[in-house]
C-alpha positions in Angstrom: 48.2 92.5 119.4 50.2 89.7 121.0 49.8 91.2 124.5 46.1 91.6 123.9 45.9 87.9 123.1 47.7 87.1 126.3 45.3 89.3 128.2 42.5 87.4 126.7 44.1 84.2 127.9 44.2 85.8 131.3 40.4 86.2 131.2 39.9 89.6 129.5 36.8 89.8 127.4 35.6 92.3 124.8 34.0 94.5 127.5 37.3 94.7 129.4 39.1 95.9 126.3 36.3 98.3 125.4 36.2 100.0 128.8 39.9 100.1 129.5 41.6 103.5 129.3 44.7 103.7 127.2 46.9 104.2 130.3 45.3 101.1 132.0 45.7 99.0 128.9 49.4 100.0 128.6 49.9 99.1 132.2 48.3 95.7 131.8 50.4 95.0 128.7 53.5 96.0 130.6 52.5 93.7 133.5 52.5 90.8 131.0 55.9 91.8 129.8 57.2 92.0 133.4 55.6 88.6 134.1 57.6 87.0 131.3 60.9 88.9 131.8 61.1 88.5 135.6 61.9 84.8 135.6 64.4 85.3 132.7 66.1 88.0 134.8 66.4 85.6 137.7 68.0 82.9 135.6 70.4 85.4 134.0 71.4 86.5 137.5 72.2 82.9 138.3 74.5 82.8 135.3 76.2 86.0 136.3 76.8 84.6 139.8 78.4 81.3 138.6 81.8 80.7 140.0 84.9 80.1 137.9 86.8 77.4 139.7 90.3 76.0 139.3 89.0 72.5 138.6 87.5 73.7 135.4 89.3 73.3 132.1 90.7 76.5 130.7 88.1 76.4 127.9 85.3 75.9 130.5 86.7 78.8 132.5 86.7 81.1 129.4 83.1 79.9 128.5 81.8 80.7 132.0 83.6 84.1 132.0 82.1 84.9 128.6 78.6 83.8 129.8 79.0 85.9 133.0 79.9 89.0 131.0 77.0 88.6 128.6 74.7 88.0 131.5 75.8 91.2 133.1 75.0 93.1 130.0 71.6 91.4 129.6 70.8 92.1 133.3 71.4 95.8 132.8 69.1 95.9 129.8 66.4 93.8 131.5 66.4 96.0 134.6 66.2 99.1 132.5 63.2 97.7 130.8 61.5 96.4 133.9 62.2 99.3 136.2 62.1 102.4 134.0 62.7 105.7 135.8 59.4 107.3 136.8 58.7 110.2 134.5 55.7 111.5 136.4 55.9 115.0 137.6 53.6 114.4 140.6 
């Protein structure tokens, strides 16, 4: 339902929903998901790419290393969700 509300905010009307096939509606909902997650992936990649430098305090170094490790895990999950393997047989 949330994705349908977002589609309505993007200009979809009752007729659009009524005439959309289930596959097309699923693709439109996924496009909204990707539209939201894409920028988060980019920001998370920036965290992963942060440098740990010698001028940081030891606690800052640990915090950055922890954030980088967590970002790497999140990136893997986001990429898996954004770029699922194609299961079409054709």
